[in-house]
N, C-alpha and C positions, 0 to 999 in steps of 0.2 A: 883339761876337762876331767872332772872327777868321775869315778865309776858310777855314781848315782845319776849324774847328768847324762852319761853315755847310755845307761839303761833307759832313761826316759826318752831319749832321742830315738833309740831303737824301737821302743813301744809305739811312739808316735808314727814312725815310719811304717811299722806293721799295720797300724790302724788305717793309714792312708792307702796302703797296698790292698787291705781288706775292702775299703770303701771303693777303690778303683775296680776291684774284681767284681763287687756287687753292681757297680754302674755298668760295667762291661756286659755282665749277664743280663741286666735289665735292658740294655741297648739291643743286645742279641734277641731277647724275647720280643721287643717292639718291632725290630726288623722283620722277624718271622711273622708276627701278626700282620704287619703291612704286606708282607709278601703273600700271605694267605688271602688277604682282602683283595690284593691286586689280582691275584689268580682267579679269585671268585668273580671279580668285576670283569676280567678279561673273558671268562667263561660265559658270564651273562651277556656280554657284548657279542661274543661269537654266536651264542645261541639266538640273540635278538636278530643279528644280521642274517642268520640262517632262516629264522622264522620270517623276517622281512623279505628275503629273497624268495622263499617258498610262497609267501603270501602274494607278492607281486606276480610271480609266475602263474600262481593259480588264478589270480584276478584276470590276467591276460587271457587264460584259457576260457574263463567264465565270460569275459566280454565278447569273445569270439563266438560264443554259443548263440544260435538264432532261434532255438526252441526252448520253452520253459523246462520241459522234463530233462533234456540234457544239461541244462544250466544247474538244476538242483543236484543232479548227480555229480557234476563237476565240483559244486560247493562241498559236498561230503568228502570227496577225495582230498581237496585242498586242506580242509579243516582237520582231517585226520592226522596229517603231518603236523599242523601248526598247534592244535590243541591237545593232541595225543589222547584223544577219547578212545574208548573201547569200541562202542557202536554209536550210531546216530540215525535219526530219521527226520523228515520234514512233513509237517502237517499244514494243510491248506484248507481255508474256509471260504466258500463262495456265497454263503448265506448264514443264517443263525443255527443251522443244524450242526450236528457233531462233525469235527474236522476229519478229513480223509488224508492218509499218508500217501504222498506222491513220490517219495524217494526214501530208500532205507539201505543201510549197509548190510543188513541180514534179513532173511526171509520172515522170521517171527515178528520182527518190528513192523513189517509191512502190513500185517494184518490188524494193527491197532486202530481202534476207533476212538478218537480223543474228544472227550466232553469239553464244553466251553464253560468253565467256572470262573470264580473271582480271581484265582491265581493266574489263569490263562489271560484273563482281561488285562491284568497288570502288564504281562508280557507283551500282549498285542498293542498296548497303549505306548510301548516304547522302552520298557525296562528289560535289561539283560539280568536274569536272576539265576543264581546257583543254589541248589539245595543239597544238604548232606545226607538226608534220609528221604527216600522216595515215599515211604509210607506216611510222611507228614503232610502230604497234600492230597485232597480229595480227588483231584483228577487222576493221580497215579493209582489211587485205590480202585478207581473205576476200571483201570486197565486190567486185563486178565493176568492172573498171577504167572502163567507160563511165559507171557510176553516180557514181564519185568524181572523174571528170575535171574539171579546172579548180578544184579546191578544194585548199587547203594546210593550213589550220588548222581546228580544230573545238572546240566547247564541248559538254560532255556534262552534263546536268542530270537528277538522279534524280526520278521522279515515282512515287507509290505510291497504289494504290486498295485498298479492303478485299477485293477479289477477285483482283487481279493486280498485277504489277510493270510499271513503264513507264519509259522514258527519253526525254528531249527531246535531240536532236542538232542543233546549229547549225553551219554550215560557212561559210567565207569564203576567197576566193582569196589574201588577204594573209597572209603569214607572221606569227604573233604577234599577230594582230588582236584576239584576245579577251584583253583586259588584266585585271589584278586588279579593276579597277572594274567591268568588265562581268561578271566572275565573281561579285562581291559582289551585283550587281543581279539576276543569275540565281538566286543562292542565296536572296535574299529572296523572289523571285517563286515559287520552288519551294514554300515553305511555304504561300503563299496558293493556289497552284494545287492542292496536295494536298487542302486543305480544300474547294475547290470541287469536286474530283472525288468526295470523300466525300459532299458534299451532293447532287451529281448522282446518284450511285449510290443514295443513300437515297431520293431523289425518284423514281427509276426503280422501286425496289422498292415504294414506297408506290403509285405509279401502277399497277404491275402487280397489287398486291393489290386496289386499288380496281376495276380493270378486271375482275378475276376475280370479285370479290364482286358487281359490278354485273351481270356476265353470269349468275351464279348466281341472283341476285334476279330478273333478267329471265326466265330460264328458269322459275323457280318461278311468277312472275306469269302467264306465258304458259300454264303447265300448269294453274294454278288457274283461269284464265279459260276454258281449253278444258274442263276438268272442269265448270265452272259452266254453260257453254253446252250441254253434252251430257248433264247429269244428268237423270234421269227426273223428279225432283221439281221443282216450281216454286220459284224462288229470287227473292226480292225484297229490295232494300235501300232503307230509308227514312231521311229525315232526322229531326231532332228533332221536327218538326211532323207526322210520319207521312206526308209527301209521298214518292212513289216517285221514287227516283234511278236505279235500274237493275232490269231484270228479265231473266231468261233466256228462251229460246224455249218451254220447257215451261210456264211461267206464262202466257205470252202465249196459247199454245194452249189452256190450261186455261180462260181467260176468254173464249176465242174472239175475241181482238183481231186487228186487221188485221196489226199488227207490234208489236215491242217499243217502238219510239219513241212510238207513240201513247199509251202508258201513262205515259210519264215526266211527273212534275209532278202527277199525280193523287193523291188521297188513297186510301190502301190500304183504309181503312174503307168506301169505296164498294163494294169487291168482297167483303170479308171481314167476317163477323159471327160472333164467338165465342159458344159456348154459355154459358148462365147469365150473360150480361152481362159476359164477360171483356174485358179491355182489350188492345189490340194493343201498347200501350206497355210492357207487363209483360214480363219475361224468364224467366218460370217455364217449367216442362217443357212437353211436348207437350199441346196442347189441341185439342178438336174444335170444329168450327164449320161454317157454311155459306158457300159461295162463290157469288156471284151472277154468272152469265155475262152476256155483252153481249146475248144474246137473251132474258134474263129467266129462264132456267132456273137452278135452284139444285143445288149439288153438295156432298155431305158431304166435308169435308176435315179434316186434322189440321195444326195450325200449331205449329212449334217456333221460338222467337224468342231471339236472343242479341244482346249488345251488339256494336255495330260497332267493330272495332279501328282506331285512327288512328295515323298515323306519329308524331304529337306525344305519343302516350300518353294523350290526353284521350278523353272519351266523346262521345256524340252519335250518334244514329241507331241503327237495329237491322237485323239480318239475319234474315229470315224464311224458313224452309224449309216449303213447303206441299205436303202429300201428298194425292193424290186417293184417297178411301177407297171409291169406288164398287166396285172390284174386291174389296175386303175384304168390303164388304156382300154382294156376290154370293156370295162363298165362305161367309160366315157363314150366309146363308140356305140355301145348298145343304147345308152341314153340318148345320144344324138340322133340315132336312127329312130328310136321310139318317139322323140320329140318331133322329128320331121314327119313321121307318119301321122302322129296326132294332129300336127298343124295342117297336113294335107287333108286329113279327114275333116277337120274343123272347117277349112276353107271350102271343101266340097259340100259340106252340109250347109254353110252359110250361102254358098252360090245357089244350091238347090232351092233353099227357102226363099232367097231373094228372087230367083227366076219364077217362083210359084206365086209371086205377089198378085199378079193379074188373075191367074186361075182361081185363087182363093177368095180374093176380094169382090170380084165381079158377081159370082153367084150370091154372095151374102148381101151385096148392095141390092140386087134384084129382089131377094126375099124381103128385105127391109122395106123397099119401095112398095111391093105389092101388099105387105102387111099393113103399111100405113093407109093405103087406099081402101083396103077392106075394113080397117078399123074406123075410118071416116064414114063408110057406107053403113056399118053396124050402128054407129051413133045416130046417123040420120034416120034409120028405121026404128030406133029406140030399143035395139036389142042389147041390153046392158050386159048380159052374161057373155055374149059372143064378143062384145067390145072389150070386156076385161080379159078374156082369153087372148084376143089379138094383141092387147097391150103388153101382156106378159111375153108373148112371142116376139114383139118388137123389141122390148127391153132386152131379152135374152140374146137376140141376134145382134144388137148394138154392142153388148158386152163381149160377145164372141168376136165381133169385128175388131173392137178395141184390143183384145187379147192377141188376135192374129196380127194386128198392126204393130203391136209392141214386139212380138217375136220377129216379125220381118224387119222391123227397124234395127233391132239388135243384130240380126244376121247380116243386114247390109253394112252395118258399122264394122262387124268382124271381118266381113269379106272386102272391106274397103270400097264398097260400091255406093255409099251414101255421100252424095255431092251437096255442098252447101252453096247457097246463093247469098253472097254478102251484099248488103246495101245499108244505107242510112236508116236507122230505126228510131222513132220517137218513144222514149221510155214510158212516158205518161200514156200515150195512146194504146201502146201495147199492153200495159197493165190494166187499163180499163176494160180492154177486150177480154183479157184472161179472167177478170173478176165477173164480168157478164156471163162468160161461158160456164163458170164453176157455180153460179148462184143457185140453180136448181139442186145441185148435190149438197151444198151447204144447208139448204132449207130442209132437206130430208132428215138431217140430225139436229135441226133447230140450232144452228150455228150462226153467229153474227160475223159478217165480213167487213173488214176495215182496210182502206187503202190510203196510204201516206206517201205522197210523191213530192220530193223537194223541188222548189222553183228553180228555173234556170239551168236545168240539166242539159248537157250537150248531147247531140244524137250519138247513138252507138253504131258501129260498123259491125253488123251481124246478120245472121239469116233470121228474118222476122218470124217465119213459120216454126223454125226449130226453137227459137227463143220463147215464143208463145207455147210451144209444147212443153218446154222445161217448166215454165211457170204453172201451166195447168197440171202437170204431173205433181209438182210440189204442193200446190193448193188442194188438189184432189187427195193426195196422201194425208194432208192435215184434216180435211173433212171427214175422211174415213175413220180416223182415230180420235176425233173430238165430238163429244155430244153435249149440246147445250152450253157451248163455250164460245170463244172468240178466235177468229182466224185473221191475221194481218198480213198485208203486203206492203213493205216499206222500201222506198228507193231513195238513195242519197248519194251525193258525190263526195269522194275524198280529195278535195282540192282538184287539181288538174291531173291527179294520178290515176284515179279509178272511179267507176260507178258500181255501187253495191245494191243488190236486190236481196231482201230478207223476207222469207216466209215463216211466220211464227204462229204457234197455236198454243192452247191451254188444255191439250189433250192428255192422253194417258202417259206420254213420255216413253223413254227407253232407259235401259241399263247401259253401263259403259260397254259391256260386251255386245249388246244389241246395236248400239250406236256404231261400234267399230265395223260391224257386218252389215250395216244398212244398205251400202251401195253394191253389195255382192249380188250377182244375178240369182234369181229364183230364191231369194232369202226373204222369210216372213218374220216380223217381229214376234208373232205367235205361231210357231210351226206345228202345233198339235192339230189332230184331226178335228177337234171341237172348236177351233178358233171362230170367232164371231165375225172377223173382217176378211172379206174376199180379196181377190187379186192374185196375180202371177208372180209378184216380186221382181218385176222388170222395170217398173216406172222410175224409181230412183237410179237404177243402173243406167237406163237410157239417158236420163237427165244429166248424170255426171259425164257420160261419154260425149254427149252433144256439147256440153259445156267445154270439155277439153278440146273438142275439134274447133270450137270458136275462140280458143285461147283464154277461156275463163276457168275459174276454180269453184268447185261446189263442196262445201263442208257442212257439218252438222254439230250442234251442241244440244244435249237433251238431259233431262232429269226425270226419273221415274215418278209419275204422279204429278209432275209440274208442267211438262210440255216440252216441245221441241222447237228449234229454230234453225232453218236451212238458209245458208248464206252463199249467194251466187256473186262472185266478184270479177268484173271485167277490168283488166289493167289498162294502163295508158295506151298500149298498142292497139287496143280495140276501140278507142274513141274515134269519132268521125274525123278528127283533125289528123289522125295518123293515116299514112298512105296505105297501110295494110294491117291486118290483125295478126300479131305475132304470138 
């Protein structure tokens, strides 16, 4: 190899060495750059992991909060670590008025009254916005200068609850401090925070409902206990074995115990014995029994038992309400004595009046007889004035005799001294006799009498005199309350089952109340002192009593202004074919 060729080879080798050196340097620079990028990425990853860990820990704390105010305060503490803000506050709107700060990291921010402008509306609509200069927004300009002094940039994060709108505001002195990375972190946090707010509000609502229901139940329990303690009857609660678990003061007083506690744990059967071997474990209706007091005395009681309700819905145990019947006993004895005395007095009165029958009727019959004789003599002499006077005396005497007769008849019925003479009675003949007897009274009020008797009626087994008295009383009652109308007596047979007498009229009629009281003694349809119709109010009473004694029924149907209809019904047992009247 020539010297020139060797020189060229050396130069070529030197060039390659220089190129290799440059390539090495370039490779080292590239490795360094990659190392820096890797370190930066690792730092970011570590920082993201720290942020994530802190964020999750903070969210857990927030989720455990059950009140809104502690929840807001917890948000600020979590975000201070994650977003690295200088200060922050949370504004809440419950209406369209200016927002109120509910949580703040420093006192001067807590006094801010935040206006609701266009920028705020954008945030509340769901946008997380960062601003580099606070004075660029009208809402910040409306804030007092002392409150925003020292802050340049801000981050606004929307928060929403089910009841109100809210906004998180983070501030920092450094311009442009809130980068896109911090905005993204805040946006992610906002979703978690909103869910935590919703959970907290729901928890508060549930707690409020539980507290309200608990207070209501406590009030009901206290009222029930107060009622139990103050009730007049004794109350005892027993377990499944019949052992006493609770008593009220009334039961303790009834058994003459020192106090309620001394009865707890004792068997209720020691004190209470039900009549006819009844069991205290049964839950039937009220039962009577005897209660043994601590001094050995016994008291008549009434026991009502019911299953004891339990919170788990299961059974076990009974509630017994025990009533002292001594007062009722005293009342019953007094009532029985008063009833017996009244019945004795009534019987004595009735017997007295019944025994006075002869003494009262005989003088009246004599007066009526002499009055009729004198009346005939006055007419024969032509003394009209004296005749009219004697006629009025005769009429008044007969009315008085009828009244006395009614009173005596009722007294005999009440005293059981009125005897019936039953025999076969022809319904047609009896009705014709009653119509004949009542004709003069019907003529006084210009009434028309009508008799309708069905053919082929079987004879009745009854007291003819008393049956005639019933019909005359009914016809006379209709004549008294009817003027210029019609009074009818109808008789018909209901097959072989009964014979029915009906006295009807077109008179003034009665109301439902008057008809219901028509058969009561001494009752008048018009009880006022100015009534137009006389009478003692005994005619219908005697008629029903006599009908009952003969085995018949007497009812009335009436309509005011239309008339009345009295129905006397003799059943099959009162027909002559029957051996007796039942």
